[in-house]
MDAnalysis code that builds the backbone (N, CA, C; Angstrom):
import MDAnalysis as mda
import numpy as np

u = mda.Universe.empty(351, n_residues=117, atom_resindex=np.repeat(np.arange(117), 3), trajectory=True)
u.add_TopologyAttr("name", ["N", "CA", "C"] * 117)
u.add_TopologyAttr("resid", np.arange(1, 118))
u.add_TopologyAttr("resname", ["MET", "PRO", "LEU", "PRO", "LEU", "ALA", "PRO", "ILE", "ALA", "GLY", "LEU", "ALA", "LEU", "ARG", "TYR", "GLY", "ALA", "VAL", "ALA", "LEU", "GLY", "ALA", "TRP", "ALA", "LEU", "GLY", "ARG", "HIS", "LEU", "GLU", "ARG", "GLY", "PHE", "ARG", "ASP", "GLN", "ARG", "ALA", "GLU", "ASP", "ALA", "LEU", "ASP", "ASP", "LEU", "CYS", "GLU", "GLY", "VAL", "THR", "LEU", "ARG", "HIS", "GLU", "PRO", "GLY", "GLN", "THR", "ASN", "GLY", "THR", "GLY", "ARG", "PHE", "ARG", "ARG", "VAL", "VAL", "ARG", "ILE", "GLY", "THR", "ASN", "GLY", "PRO", "GLY", "LEU", "GLU", "VAL", "ASP", "LEU", "ALA", "ALA", "LEU", "ALA", "ARG", "LEU", "LYS", "LEU", "ARG", "PRO", "LEU", "ARG", "ALA", "GLY", "GLN", "GLU", "GLY", "ALA", "SER", "ALA", "ARG", "GLY", "THR", "SER", "GLY", "ARG", "GLY", "ALA", "PRO", "GLU", "GLU", "LYS", "ALA", "GLY", "ASP", "PRO"])
u.atoms.positions = np.array([
    [0.841, -1.153, 0.004],
    [0.007, 0.002, 0.003],
    [0.898, 1.246, -0.002],
    [0.683, 2.175, -0.949],
    [1.544, 3.352, -1.038],
    [1.298, 4.306, 0.141],
    [2.343, 4.985, 0.536],
    [2.267, 5.962, 1.617],
    [1.813, 7.312, 1.038],
    [0.868, 8.011, 1.668],
    [0.494, 9.330, 1.197],
    [1.595, 10.331, 1.522],
    [2.207, 10.895, 0.507],
    [3.333, 11.821, 0.704],
    [2.927, 13.255, 0.904],
    [1.731, 13.630, 0.531],
    [1.300, 15.045, 0.650],
    [1.342, 15.530, 2.095],
    [0.762, 14.823, 3.072],
    [0.833, 15.315, 4.457],
    [2.263, 15.334, 4.999],
    [3.059, 14.345, 4.643],
    [4.437, 14.291, 5.105],
    [5.241, 15.415, 4.474],
    [5.024, 15.690, 3.210],
    [5.729, 16.759, 2.528],
    [5.380, 18.119, 3.131],
    [4.115, 18.304, 3.484],
    [3.708, 19.576, 4.118],
    [4.415, 19.786, 5.447],
    [4.496, 18.740, 6.270],
    [5.198, 18.826, 7.546],
    [6.695, 19.088, 7.323],
    [7.286, 18.401, 6.363],
    [8.697, 18.595, 6.087],
    [8.989, 20.037, 5.646],
    [8.128, 20.581, 4.803],
    [8.302, 21.981, 4.378],
    [8.177, 22.941, 5.557],
    [7.210, 22.700, 6.414],
    [6.995, 23.566, 7.567],
    [8.204, 23.529, 8.498],
    [8.674, 22.324, 8.840],
    [9.841, 22.219, 9.716],
    [11.091, 22.749, 9.032],
    [11.222, 22.558, 7.761],
    [12.357, 23.107, 7.029],
    [12.358, 24.621, 7.044],
    [11.192, 25.235, 6.894],
    [11.102, 26.692, 6.933],
    [11.469, 27.222, 8.294],
    [11.019, 26.554, 9.374],
    [11.369, 26.979, 10.730],
    [12.872, 26.840, 10.971],
    [13.455, 25.731, 10.508],
    [14.900, 25.534, 10.675],
    [15.698, 26.571, 9.899],
    [15.264, 26.891, 8.704],
    [15.943, 27.898, 7.899],
    [15.849, 29.268, 8.554],
    [14.678, 29.603, 9.084],
    [14.523, 30.884, 9.773],
    [15.392, 30.974, 11.021],
    [15.472, 29.903, 11.802],
    [16.316, 29.877, 13.000],
    [17.794, 30.019, 12.621],
    [18.199, 29.318, 11.572],
    [19.588, 29.428, 11.116],
    [19.926, 30.850, 10.674],
    [19.007, 31.495, 9.886],
    [19.254, 32.843, 9.420],
    [19.300, 33.827, 10.584],
    [18.415, 33.662, 11.560],
    [18.406, 34.533, 12.719],
    [19.699, 34.366, 13.517],
    [20.146, 33.142, 13.673],
    [21.375, 32.869, 14.415],
    [22.601, 33.509, 13.769],
    [22.614, 33.623, 12.480],
    [23.749, 34.229, 11.790],
    [23.799, 35.736, 11.980],
    [22.641, 36.370, 12.255],
    [22.606, 37.827, 12.366],
    [22.661, 38.322, 13.808],
    [22.584, 37.418, 14.792],
    [22.655, 37.839, 16.193],
    [24.096, 38.128, 16.586],
    [24.255, 39.162, 17.398],
    [25.583, 39.505, 17.897],
    [25.886, 38.631, 19.114],
    [27.107, 38.177, 19.226],
    [27.483, 37.348, 20.361],
    [27.457, 38.190, 21.635],
    [26.811, 37.694, 22.658],
    [26.661, 38.416, 23.914],
    [27.949, 38.408, 24.726],
    [27.950, 39.171, 25.792],
    [29.098, 39.233, 26.684],
    [28.579, 39.191, 28.119],
    [29.434, 38.831, 29.046],
    [29.064, 38.765, 30.449],
    [29.661, 39.969, 31.162],
    [28.781, 40.777, 31.753],
    [29.199, 41.939, 32.516],
    [29.142, 41.555, 33.995],
    [30.299, 41.494, 34.658],
    [30.330, 41.027, 36.034],
    [29.566, 41.971, 36.961],
    [29.516, 43.267, 36.661],
    [28.733, 44.191, 37.501],
    [27.257, 43.830, 37.483],
    [26.745, 43.464, 36.290],
    [25.342, 43.071, 36.180],
    [25.111, 41.735, 36.877],
    [26.059, 40.795, 36.767],
    [25.920, 39.522, 37.469],
    [25.851, 39.732, 38.980],
    [26.711, 40.609, 39.504],
    [26.705, 40.883, 40.941],
    [25.400, 41.548, 41.385],
    [24.887, 42.448, 40.563],
    [23.621, 43.120, 40.894],
    [22.479, 42.114, 40.920],
    [22.454, 41.170, 39.985],
    [21.408, 40.157, 39.985],
    [21.535, 39.214, 41.172],
    [22.784, 38.895, 41.581],
    [22.993, 38.025, 42.735],
    [22.562, 38.703, 44.040],
    [22.621, 40.038, 44.101],
    [22.270, 40.777, 45.330],
    [20.780, 41.021, 45.480],
    [19.973, 40.679, 44.484],
    [18.527, 40.910, 44.596],
    [17.911, 40.029, 45.663],
    [16.921, 40.575, 46.389],
    [16.162, 39.803, 47.345],
    [15.077, 39.013, 46.603],
    [14.679, 37.891, 47.176],
    [13.656, 37.081, 46.528],
    [12.310, 37.805, 46.615],
    [11.555, 37.734, 45.554],
    [10.253, 38.403, 45.479],
    [10.268, 39.455, 44.375],
    [9.212, 40.257, 44.335],
    [9.047, 41.274, 43.286],
    [8.949, 42.644, 43.941],
    [9.649, 43.615, 43.406],
    [9.546, 44.990, 43.898],
    [9.265, 45.916, 42.713],
    [8.631, 47.030, 42.995],
    [8.337, 48.036, 41.981],
    [8.465, 49.409, 42.629],
    [9.237, 50.298, 42.015],
    [9.440, 51.629, 42.537],
    [9.186, 52.641, 41.437],
    [8.498, 53.721, 41.784],
    [8.162, 54.748, 40.814],
    [8.734, 56.086, 41.272],
    [9.437, 56.731, 40.377],
    [9.928, 58.084, 40.588],
    [9.441, 58.919, 39.416],
    [9.463, 60.231, 39.499],
    [9.022, 61.031, 38.363],
    [9.831, 60.722, 37.100],
    [9.155, 60.263, 36.077],
    [9.797, 59.976, 34.798],
    [10.430, 58.603, 34.679],
    [10.381, 57.813, 35.758],
    [11.061, 56.518, 35.696],
    [10.377, 55.535, 36.647],
    [10.251, 54.295, 36.183],
    [9.728, 53.211, 37.019],
    [10.722, 52.058, 36.972],
    [11.090, 51.553, 38.138],
    [12.065, 50.462, 38.254],
    [11.366, 49.229, 38.850],
    [11.745, 48.067, 38.379],
    [11.203, 46.836, 38.928],
    [12.277, 45.773, 39.025],
    [12.173, 44.945, 40.061],
    [13.088, 43.825, 40.225],
    [12.294, 42.579, 40.583],
    [12.855, 41.431, 40.305],
    [12.213, 40.206, 40.693],
    [13.225, 39.076, 40.788],
    [13.004, 38.186, 41.737],
    [13.897, 37.022, 41.872],
    [13.091, 35.843, 42.378],
    [13.355, 34.698, 41.771],
    [12.667, 33.453, 42.101],
    [13.744, 32.384, 42.205],
    [13.910, 31.804, 43.412],
    [14.914, 30.749, 43.622],
    [14.240, 29.528, 44.210],
    [14.431, 28.398, 43.588],
    [13.871, 27.140, 44.077],
    [14.825, 25.990, 43.766],
    [14.707, 24.922, 44.528],
    [15.431, 23.682, 44.275],
    [14.397, 22.617, 44.006],
    [14.532, 21.922, 42.896],
    [13.605, 20.844, 42.514],
    [14.385, 19.547, 42.587],
    [13.889, 18.573, 43.347],
    [14.547, 17.290, 43.518],
    [13.639, 16.164, 43.096],
    [14.263, 15.103, 42.587],
    [13.541, 13.866, 42.302],
    [13.781, 12.942, 43.500],
    [12.763, 12.726, 44.301],
    [12.898, 11.936, 45.512],
    [13.446, 12.804, 46.638],
    [13.635, 12.161, 47.790],
    [14.110, 12.910, 48.973],
    [15.569, 13.309, 48.845],
    [16.428, 12.367, 48.488],
    [17.856, 12.645, 48.363],
    [18.354, 12.466, 46.928],
    [17.455, 12.508, 45.982],
    [17.829, 12.280, 44.596],
    [18.469, 13.476, 43.952],
    [18.792, 13.345, 42.669],
    [19.384, 14.470, 41.953],
    [18.431, 15.653, 41.897],
    [19.001, 16.836, 41.851],
    [18.164, 18.021, 41.867],
    [18.629, 19.052, 40.861],
    [17.828, 20.107, 40.798],
    [18.105, 21.215, 39.884],
    [17.763, 22.497, 40.609],
    [18.715, 23.431, 40.687],
    [18.456, 24.728, 41.303],
    [18.034, 25.700, 40.210],
    [16.913, 26.366, 40.456],
    [16.377, 27.359, 39.519],
    [16.567, 28.730, 40.151],
    [17.267, 29.614, 39.480],
    [17.493, 30.985, 39.953],
    [17.142, 31.929, 38.828],
    [15.986, 32.558, 38.899],
    [15.515, 33.486, 37.889],
    [15.534, 34.880, 38.473],
    [16.306, 35.789, 37.890],
    [16.406, 37.157, 38.394],
    [16.260, 38.113, 37.218],
    [15.604, 39.264, 37.479],
    [15.391, 40.246, 36.415],
    [15.406, 41.656, 36.987],
    [15.970, 42.563, 36.215],
    [15.922, 43.994, 36.491],
    [15.203, 44.657, 35.321],
    [14.402, 45.657, 35.619],
    [13.685, 46.348, 34.533],
    [13.636, 47.842, 34.846],
    [13.693, 48.630, 33.783],
    [13.556, 50.087, 33.932],
    [12.747, 50.602, 32.757],
    [11.795, 51.453, 33.054],
    [11.003, 52.107, 32.036],
    [11.126, 53.608, 32.234],
    [11.672, 54.276, 31.232],
    [11.825, 55.732, 31.288],
    [11.020, 56.334, 30.141],
    [10.164, 57.257, 30.463],
    [9.386, 57.988, 29.465],
    [9.720, 59.458, 29.603],
    [10.050, 60.085, 28.470],
    [10.414, 61.491, 28.478],
    [9.855, 62.139, 27.219],
    [9.053, 63.192, 27.398],
    [8.526, 63.843, 26.206],
    [9.640, 64.587, 25.451],
    [9.579, 64.562, 24.144],
    [10.548, 65.253, 23.308],
    [9.854, 66.333, 22.511],
    [10.480, 67.479, 22.412],
    [9.947, 68.540, 21.568],
    [10.304, 68.251, 20.116],
    [9.634, 68.892, 19.211],
    [9.913, 68.682, 17.782],
    [11.358, 69.046, 17.492],
    [12.061, 68.138, 16.844],
    [13.451, 68.366, 16.466],
    [14.448, 67.965, 17.545],
    [13.996, 67.601, 18.744],
    [14.892, 67.206, 19.824],
    [15.263, 65.745, 19.665],
    [16.554, 65.430, 19.873],
    [17.029, 64.047, 19.727],
    [16.857, 63.307, 21.031],
    [16.592, 62.013, 20.926],
    [16.500, 61.158, 22.107],
    [17.868, 60.588, 22.455],
    [17.924, 59.767, 23.486],
    [19.195, 59.187, 23.952],
    [19.806, 58.265, 22.906],
    [18.992, 57.586, 22.094],
    [19.536, 56.661, 21.108],
    [20.252, 57.397, 19.977],
    [19.932, 58.670, 19.779],
    [20.577, 59.421, 18.702],
    [21.790, 60.197, 19.204],
    [22.089, 60.122, 20.520],
    [23.201, 60.884, 21.084],
    [24.520, 60.144, 21.050],
    [24.545, 58.911, 20.530],
    [25.811, 58.200, 20.413],
    [26.166, 57.383, 21.617],
    [25.197, 56.910, 22.393],
    [25.528, 56.006, 23.490],
    [25.503, 54.593, 22.967],
    [26.381, 53.768, 23.474],
    [26.510, 52.393, 22.988],
    [25.541, 51.450, 23.668],
    [24.790, 51.898, 24.681],
    [23.926, 51.006, 25.408],
    [24.636, 50.363, 26.596],
    [25.921, 50.648, 26.737],
    [26.684, 50.108, 27.847],
    [27.051, 51.190, 28.857],
    [26.370, 52.314, 28.789],
    [26.537, 53.358, 29.773],
    [27.510, 54.448, 29.443],
    [28.408, 54.235, 28.510],
    [29.412, 55.265, 28.166],
    [29.187, 55.722, 26.741],
    [29.339, 57.041, 26.502],
    [29.194, 57.517, 25.134],
    [30.304, 56.969, 24.266],
    [29.931, 56.688, 23.024],
    [30.917, 56.195, 22.073],
    [31.816, 57.326, 21.624],
    [33.101, 57.020, 21.422],
    [34.024, 58.015, 20.917],
    [33.912, 58.068, 19.391],
    [33.856, 59.257, 18.861],
    [33.795, 59.417, 17.414],
    [35.108, 59.987, 16.922],
    [35.435, 59.687, 15.681],
    [36.666, 60.171, 15.108],
    [36.672, 61.695, 15.111],
    [37.761, 62.279, 15.572],
    [37.888, 63.723, 15.594],
    [37.481, 64.337, 16.906],
    [36.909, 63.567, 17.863],
    [36.569, 64.125, 19.178],
    [37.842, 64.221, 19.991],
    [37.973, 65.287, 20.789],
    [39.186, 65.415, 21.630],
    [39.177, 64.443, 22.772],
])
């Protein structure tokens, strides 16, 4: 009895398209780096969720730490999920540049441009 290839071909095309998209995305992503200051800040967070609001800025933190074990003394897995968040809203007048147009690299220090003293 012959196998119906149409449903199998449709699945193969779908999975192939997803794999091709993941491969293309992976080629365009920049390799990340580990900032020890950020690692230390995440390690210092207290467990739970906090939210603080100041004029023009809202900050939030959260940390979730648990140990999951199989059996009483069996192998386990420690889960440590920590996050920092900041939301800044600032109105801009017509023609005024925002922070992204001022030449900051996103790492806190302005980028040096050729010809700057």
